[in-house]
C-alpha positions in Angstrom: -22.8 28.0 -0.8 -19.3 26.9 0.0 -17.2 24.1 -1.3 -16.4 21.3 1.1 -12.8 20.8 2.2 -10.6 18.6 4.5 -11.9 18.7 8.0 -15.6 19.3 7.0 -18.2 16.7 8.0 -20.5 15.9 5.2 -23.5 13.6 4.4 -23.6 12.0 0.9 -25.8 9.5 -0.9 -23.9 7.2 -3.2 -24.2 4.2 -5.4 -21.0 2.1 -6.1 -20.7 -0.1 -9.1 -18.0 -2.4 -10.5 -16.6 -0.3 -13.4 -16.2 -3.3 -15.8 -19.4 -5.2 -15.0 -21.6 -2.3 -14.0 -22.9 -4.4 -11.0 -24.0 -2.4 -8.0 -22.1 -3.5 -4.9 -23.3 -0.9 -2.4 -25.8 2.0 -2.2 -27.1 4.4 0.5 -30.3 5.2 -1.5 -32.6 3.1 0.8 -31.0 4.3 4.0 -29.6 7.3 5.8 -26.9 9.2 3.9 -23.3 8.3 4.7 -21.8 10.8 7.2 -18.0 11.2 7.4 -15.3 13.8 8.0 -13.1 14.6 5.0 -9.4 14.0 5.5 -9.7 11.5 8.3 -9.2 8.5 6.1 -12.5 6.9 7.0 -13.2 6.1 3.3 -11.2 5.0 0.4 -9.0 7.8 -0.9 -10.6 8.1 -4.3 -14.0 8.6 -2.8 -12.9 11.4 -0.4 -11.0 13.1 -3.3 -14.2 13.1 -5.4 -16.2 14.9 -2.6 -13.6 17.6 -1.9 -14.7 20.8 -3.7 -18.4 19.8 -4.1 -21.2 22.1 -2.8 -24.4 20.9 -1.2 -26.8 19.7 -4.0 -23.9 18.8 -6.3 -23.6 15.3 -7.7 -20.7 13.6 -9.5 -19.7 10.3 -11.0 -16.2 9.2 -10.4 -14.2 6.2 -11.6 -11.7 5.0 -9.0 -8.8 2.8 -10.0 -8.2 -0.2 -7.6 -5.0 1.5 -6.3 -7.1 4.4 -4.9 -9.9 2.0 -3.7 -9.1 -1.3 -1.9 -5.7 -1.9 -3.6 -4.5 -4.8 -5.7 -5.2 -8.4 -4.8 -2.3 -9.9 -2.8 -1.4 -13.5 -3.2 0.3 -13.5 0.3 -3.2 -12.9 1.8 -4.4 -16.2 0.4 -3.6 -19.2 2.6 -4.5 -22.8 3.3 -5.3 -24.2 6.7 -6.1 -27.7 7.9 -9.8 -28.4 8.6 -8.7 -29.5 12.0 -7.6 -25.9 12.8 -11.1 -24.6 12.4 -13.5 -24.5 15.3 -15.5 -27.7 15.7 -18.8 -25.9 15.2 -17.9 -24.7 11.7 -18.9 -26.7 8.6 -16.8 -24.9 6.0 -18.5 -23.8 2.8 -17.2 -21.8 -0.1 -18.2 -18.1 0.3 -18.4 -18.4 4.1 -17.0 -15.4 6.0 -14.8 -16.1 9.1 -12.6 -14.1 11.4 -8.9 -14.9 12.0 -6.8 -13.6 14.9 -3.5 -12.1 13.8 -0.6 -13.5 15.7 1.3 -10.3 16.0 -1.4 -8.1 17.6 -4.4 -10.3 18.2 -6.5 -8.2 15.8 -9.4 -10.0 14.1 -9.3 -9.9 10.3 -12.1 -11.1 8.0 -11.4 -13.9 5.6 -13.5 -15.7 3.1 -13.4 -19.4 2.3 -12.6 -19.9 -1.4 -12.2 -23.6 -1.6 -12.9 -26.7 0.6 -10.8 -29.8 0.0 -10.6 -33.1 1.9 -8.2 -31.9 4.6 -7.6 -28.3 3.7 -9.6 -25.1 3.5 -8.4 -22.2 1.4 -8.9 -18.7 2.9 -8.6 -15.3 1.3 -8.0 -12.2 3.5 -8.1 -9.8 0.5 -10.9 -7.3 0.7 -13.7 -8.6 -1.7 -13.2 -5.5 -3.8 -9.4 -5.7 -4.0 -8.2 -5.5 -7.6 -11.4 -3.9 -8.8 -11.9 -0.5 -10.4 -15.0 1.1 -8.9 -17.4 3.8 -10.1 -19.4 5.9 -7.6 -22.3 8.2 -8.2 -22.1 10.7 -5.3 -24.6 13.4 -4.2 -23.6 15.8 -1.5 -26.7 16.1 0.7 -25.5 18.2 3.6 -22.5 19.9 5.2 -22.8 19.3 8.9 -21.8 22.3 11.1 
């Protein structure tokens, strides 16, 4: 058996929980294992670092600080828009996910409605897990050749 390293493609099963609450936010247990190549930045840094050095069949539990996960919440990613700026077919509701176009490059970014007032809608472009410390149980299922 060999330890996995940067550049290796691997398959893992994982369960992610919020460290403080213990609430599961994602798991691969009822689906195919997650396949990715180490070192390509496809996943949060703390997750990749936890897998490096594992061997097939190994499992580990790792706590990842928010800085090595989705970063800290940023107030500059919270904004207010006029209801009239939303498409006519949208009835804004708290928790609804929308896409906004960035002015600089036209790239779509996901936002969540956090408040609906008379004339304004508050949007949050932070990742839902920003500012959260995460715990992952990870099992290395396969090293793909």
